[in-house]
N, C-alpha and C positions, 0 to 999 in steps of 0.2 A: 340305486343304479337303474337307468332307463331300461325298459324291456328289450328294445332292439339291440342295445349294446350287450345286455346279458345273453341274448340269444346268439349273437356273434361270438361271444366269449365261449359259450358252451359248444358251439359248432367248431371253433378253433381247437378247443381241448379234445373234442371227440375225434377230429381228424388227426390230431397229433398222436392220440392213443393208437389209432389204426396204423399210423406210420412208425410207431415205436419199435425198437429193436426186437424185444421178446414177442410181440404180436406178429410181426412180419416173419420171424423165424418159425413160429408155430404154424402160421397160415401156409407158408411155402412148403414145410415138411408134410402137412396134411394133404395138400394138393398133389405134391410129387409122389406121395405114398412110398414105394420102394425104388422109384427110378433114380432118385438122388437124395442126399442128405445135406443140410445146410445149417451151420452154426456160426454165431458171431457174438461178441461182447460189444454192445453199442447202444446208445440211446435211440438209434434209428435214423429216419430221414427227418431232419429238423427244418421246420417251417420258420420264416417264409422263403428262405433261399434254397431249399432242397439240399442242404449240406449233409454229408454223411462222413462219419469217422468210426472206425471199428478196430478192435484189438483181438488178436487170436481168433481169426476167422478160418473156417474149414468148409470146403465144398467137396463132396464125394459122390461120384457116379460109379456104382458097383458093376454096371454093365450086365445086369441080370437077363436082359432080353437080347444078348449077343451084341450089344453096342460097345462103344469104346469105354475103357475104364480110366477114370480121371480122379486123382486125389490131389487136391491143391490146398495149401495152407499158408498163412502168413501171420506175422506178428503185428502189423499195422497197415491200415489203408485209410486214405482220406481223399474225398472228391466232392464235387458239386454237380448236380444234374441241371443242365441248361433248360430253364423253364420255357423260354421263348422258342427254342427249337422243337419242343414237343408239339407245338401248334403247326409246325412244318412237316410233321411226320418223321422227325429225326430224334434219335436218342444220343445226346452228346454228354459225355462225362468230362468235366473240366477240372483242371488242377489235381489230377490223379497223382497221389504220392503213395508209393508202396515200399515197404521195408521187409526184409527177411522172408521173401516169398519163395516157395518151392512147390513144384508140380511134378508128379509122376503120371505120365500119359502113355497108355497102351492103346495103340490103334488096331482095331479089329474089323473095321469096316473100310472097304476100298474107298480111297479119297474121292474118286470120280462120282461115287454115289452121294456124296455130300454137297456137290456143287449146287444142286437145286434148292438146298436148304440155306445157303448163304444169303445174307441180306445184300441188297444192292449197294454198290460202292458209295460211301458217303452217308449211308442211312444210320449206321451205328459206329460211333467213334469214341476213342479214349484219348483225351489230350493229356499225355503223360508229363507231369511236372518233374518227377524224379522217381526212378526205380533203382534200388540198390540192394546189395547182398542177396541176390536172387539166383535161382537155378531151375533147370528143367531137365528131366530124364525122359527120353522118348524111346519107346519100343514099338516097332511096326511089325505086327504079325501077319500082315497081308503080303509080305515079301518072303521069298525063300532063298537063302536062309533068313531068319528073323533079323531085322535091321535094328541096331541100337546106336544111340548117340546121346552124349551128355553135354549140356550147355551150362557152363559155370560162370561165376563172377559176372553176372549180367548187371550192367549199369546203363541207364538211359536218362538223359536230361532233355526236357522240352521236345518230346517226340509225339508223333501221332500214330496210333494203332487203329486201323480201319478194319472192322470185323468182316467186311466184304472183300478187302484186298490187303490181307495182313503182311504180305511181303514188302509193301511200301514203307514200313517202319524203318527199314534199312536205309532209306533215302530221304526220310522226313524227320530226322532227329537232330537236334542241335549237337548232341554228343552221345555216342553209344559205343559200348565195347563188350566183349564176352569171349570166353574160351570154349572152343568147339572140339568135341571128341578127345583124342589122346593128346595132341600137341597143337591144335589149331588155335589161331588168334584172329579175331575180327575186330576192326575198328572202323567207325564211320562218324561223319559229322557234316554239318552244313555251315557255310559262312554266315555273317551277320544278317545279310538280306534274306537268306533262306532259299534263294533260287539256285545256288551253286553249292557243291559239296564234294566230298571224297569218300572213298571206301578202300580199305586194304584188308587182304586176307592172306594168311600164310600158315604153313605147318600142317596142312590137311590134304588128303587126296580127294579127287572128284567123286570117287566111289563112296568114300566115307561121308562126304558132305551131302550128296544127293540121294543116297540109298541105292546106288547103282553098282555096288560091289558084286552083285550077282551076275553082271555082264562080264564075261571072261576076256576083257580087252586090256592090253598093257597100258593104254592111256589112262584108265581109271585107277591104276596102281601108282601113278606118279603123283608126287606132291605138287600142289599148286601154290604159286605166289602171285597174287592178283593186286594190281594197283590201278584204280580208275578214278576219274573225275566225272561228275555228272552235272547237268544243267536242266532245270525244270523250265520247259518252254511255256507251259501253262499248267493248269490244274490237272490235265489229262495226259500230257506228253512230256517225256524226259529223254534227253540225249546222253549217251555214255561214250567215253573215250578213255583208253588206257592201255596197259601192257600186261600180258599174261606170260608168266615164266613157269615152265615145267621142269622139275628136277627128278631124276630117277632115284630109286632106293639104293642102288649101288654106287660106290664112289667112281667107278670107271665110266658110268653113263654121263653123257654130256647134257648140259642144260639147254633148253630151247626157249627162245623168247619170241613172242608174237604180239604185234600191235593189233588193236581192234577199235572199231567205231560203229555204233548203231543207235537207233532210237526205239522207244517202245510207246505204245498207247496203253495206259493203265486200265482202260475199259476192257481190254483183252485179258487182264489178270485178275478178274473177279473169281478167284480160285482159292482153294485151301493152300496153306503156306507151302507144303511140300510140292504140290503140282506147279505152283507158280514159280518156285525156285528152279525146278527142272526145266520149265519152259524158258526161263531167263538164261539158264546155262546153255540150252540148245541154241538159243538165239545168238549167244556169244560165240559158240563154236562156228555157227554158220557164217557169221560176219567177221571172223578173224582174218586179217589181211596177210595171206600167205601166197607163195608162188610155187609152182612146180608140183612134184609128187606129194609133198607134205600137205599142201592145200587141198588137193583132191582127196587124200586119205582122211584128213580130219573132217572135212565136210561130208564125206560119205559116211563116216562113223556117226556124225551128228544126225544125218537124215535117217540112218538105220535105227538109231535110238528113238528118234521122234516116232517112227513107225512102231517100234516096240512098245512105247508108252501109249500110243494111240493118239489120234488127232484131238485137239482141244475144241 
């Protein structure tokens, strides 16, 4: 065998060894020391296409330095790293397929302190081909009382999760659904072209959804039934239009129906998921089309909560 070909062969085998599953696991755990632990059963990152598949993977952040505590595990994951985008300074994971994923997340650091560590929008993305049989349990210890919510039966098909703007996954998935909290149900999807879609939400209170139960206002004790349609104007702007229905906990309380219409610039939502969600809810409240006393009351509440949360 000619020497140059032999040299290339040994170079390929050496690089493949460095990218092998056991070597990456060992290297990552040595570098991370006690900050987090990482385990997976996989051959590693396979050349030349940068394919990855793994079974029984676990990621654990113990939070020993007062940081968030995260324990995530799954039975199967498959994806490909986009080689061409690496030269553009972007990390894009394509064809992500995840099964039986569960994460316990304990938030111990105020979300506003994390904003500066988020990547810019579009810099790190997960192109989700399919996510199924998954769940997330969230506990936020930065709120008083401690806020808890469970997200069950997560299903996503052909979605985009942007690490810098995670809220957008709700509006950039071909199909998605999950159960929120005690009785909440969320469904979302886009039409074939991808520029139009819908979202419905029912069976959950605003307080339970956004972690605002600590605010003693009757509005946040009411169940919300939300139906909206959205249209992506371009990569950065989206218009929303829909109907918001509030129902009280008691049978004697009347339901209240409010139409709304507004637009957002996603460059203003380069925020952690919880802050972005609250910002979107506040925008919805401020833009709800009401008349008379109810309009002034609802918008005054929204402005008060915006002040309570602090300006973005």
